[in-house]
C-alpha positions in Angstrom: 67.8 285.7 119.7 66.3 287.6 116.8 67.5 287.3 113.0 66.2 289.7 110.4 66.0 287.8 107.0 66.5 290.5 104.0 65.7 288.9 101.2 65.5 290.3 98.2 64.0 289.1 94.6 65.5 288.3 91.0 65.0 291.0 88.6 61.9 290.5 86.7 60.2 288.1 89.2 57.2 289.6 90.4 54.9 287.0 88.5 57.1 284.1 90.4 56.3 286.1 93.8 52.9 286.2 93.3 52.2 283.1 92.3 53.8 281.5 95.3 52.1 284.3 97.6 49.8 282.0 98.9 51.9 279.1 100.0 54.3 282.0 101.2 51.6 283.4 103.2 50.9 280.1 104.7 54.2 279.4 106.1 54.4 282.9 107.9 50.9 281.8 109.4 52.2 278.8 110.6 55.6 279.9 112.0 54.1 282.7 113.3 51.5 280.6 115.7 54.7 278.7 116.9 55.7 282.0 118.1 58.8 281.9 115.5 57.9 285.2 113.4 57.6 288.1 114.9 56.8 290.5 111.8 57.3 290.5 108.4 56.4 292.5 104.9 57.7 293.0 101.5 60.5 295.3 100.4 58.9 297.8 98.1 60.8 299.2 95.0 61.3 302.8 93.7 57.6 301.7 91.6 56.1 300.5 95.3 56.0 297.0 93.9 57.4 294.1 96.2 61.3 293.3 95.2 62.0 291.4 98.4 60.8 290.0 101.8 61.9 291.2 105.3 61.4 288.7 108.2 62.3 289.0 111.5 62.1 285.8 113.4 63.2 284.1 116.5 66.0 281.4 116.6 68.5 279.4 118.8 71.2 280.6 116.4 72.2 281.6 113.0 71.8 278.2 111.6 68.1 277.7 112.8 67.8 281.0 111.2 68.9 279.7 107.4 67.1 277.0 107.8 63.7 279.1 108.7 64.9 280.9 105.5 65.5 278.0 103.3 61.8 276.9 104.1 60.3 279.9 102.8 58.1 278.7 99.9 59.4 281.8 98.0 63.2 280.6 98.5 62.2 276.8 97.4 60.5 278.5 94.5 64.0 279.9 93.5 62.5 283.8 94.1 65.5 285.4 96.0 68.7 286.6 94.5 70.2 286.6 97.8 69.6 286.4 101.5 71.2 288.2 104.4 70.5 287.1 107.8 71.7 289.0 110.5 71.2 289.2 114.8 68.6 291.7 115.3 68.1 293.8 118.7 64.3 295.4 118.6 64.8 298.1 121.0 61.5 300.6 119.9 57.9 299.3 119.6 58.8 295.9 120.4 55.2 294.5 122.4 57.3 292.1 124.1 59.6 294.2 125.8 
């Protein structure tokens, strides 16, 4: 099952995001290599600067998706004010369909 992880940064945390970005990117590369990560990118504010993250992951259930989210270096660093996890049905432009 696919899950969308919608993570919103704490206000005023762009410096923390940028400082943690290298380990976050390495984490994403590792879960991509294992087939877990399907797509990812930053959510942008009105100023076009990152203010959150959107990931789509493959997981057996919501608990596994929660564990994937919790292991993200951004989450470990305390960057996120909130994380919402929802089952996701990738209908259009899904390269695996």
